[in-house]
C-alpha positions in Angstrom: 82.2 115.0 100.2 84.5 117.7 101.6 86.0 120.6 99.8 89.6 120.9 101.0 90.0 124.5 99.7 86.8 125.7 101.5 87.8 123.8 104.6 91.2 125.5 104.6 89.7 128.9 104.2 87.3 128.2 107.1 90.1 127.1 109.3 92.0 130.3 108.6 88.9 132.3 109.4 88.5 130.4 112.7 92.1 131.1 113.6 91.6 134.8 112.9 88.4 135.0 114.9 90.2 133.4 117.9 93.0 136.0 117.6 90.4 138.8 117.4 88.7 137.5 120.6 92.0 137.3 122.5 93.0 140.8 121.3 89.7 142.3 122.4 90.0 140.6 125.7 93.5 142.2 126.2 92.1 145.5 125.1 89.3 145.4 127.6 91.6 144.5 130.4 93.6 147.6 129.7 90.5 149.8 129.3 89.1 148.4 132.6 92.4 149.6 134.2 91.9 153.0 132.6 88.3 153.1 133.9 89.5 152.4 137.5 92.1 155.1 137.1 89.6 157.6 135.9 87.2 156.7 138.7 89.8 157.1 141.4 91.1 160.4 139.9 87.6 161.8 139.4 88.1 162.0 135.6 85.1 161.8 133.2 84.4 158.3 131.7 84.4 159.6 128.1 87.1 161.7 126.3 85.5 162.9 123.0 88.8 164.4 121.7 90.6 161.1 122.2 87.8 159.2 120.6 87.8 161.5 117.6 91.5 161.2 117.2 91.3 157.4 117.5 88.6 157.1 114.9 90.5 159.3 112.5 93.7 157.3 113.1 91.9 153.9 112.6 90.0 155.1 109.5 93.4 156.0 108.0 94.8 152.6 109.0 91.8 150.9 107.5 92.2 152.7 104.3 95.8 151.7 104.1 94.9 148.1 104.8 92.2 148.2 102.1 89.4 147.8 104.7 86.3 149.9 104.5 86.9 152.9 106.8 83.1 153.1 107.4 83.1 149.6 108.7 86.2 150.2 110.9 84.6 153.3 112.4 81.4 151.4 113.2 83.4 148.6 114.8 85.5 151.0 116.8 82.5 153.1 117.8 80.9 149.9 119.2 84.0 149.2 121.2 84.3 152.7 122.5 80.6 152.8 123.5 81.1 149.6 125.5 84.2 150.9 127.2 82.4 154.1 128.2 79.5 152.0 129.6 82.0 150.1 131.7 83.7 153.3 132.9 80.4 154.8 133.8 79.6 151.7 135.9 82.9 152.1 137.8 82.1 155.7 138.6 78.5 155.0 139.7 
C-alpha cells in the first residue's frame, strides 16, 4: 500500500535536497576561486570580520524565513570551517 500524500512530500524533499547539493557545489567552486586568489595575493585564509557579518546577515534572513537562526548559524559555520580548511590547504 502506498500513501500518495507522503510520497508527494518525499518527492518534494528529494528535489529540494538535490537543489541544495547543486547550490553548495556552486558555492564551493566560487570559494575555491577565492582561496586561489588569497593564496596568490598572500592573504590570510580566514576573514573573521567577514564571517561575523555573514553569520549576522544569515541569522536575520533565517529569522525572516521562519527558520531557526541557531540552526542556520551552525550550518553556515560548518560551511565556513570547510572553506577555511580548503583555503589553508591552498596556502600550504
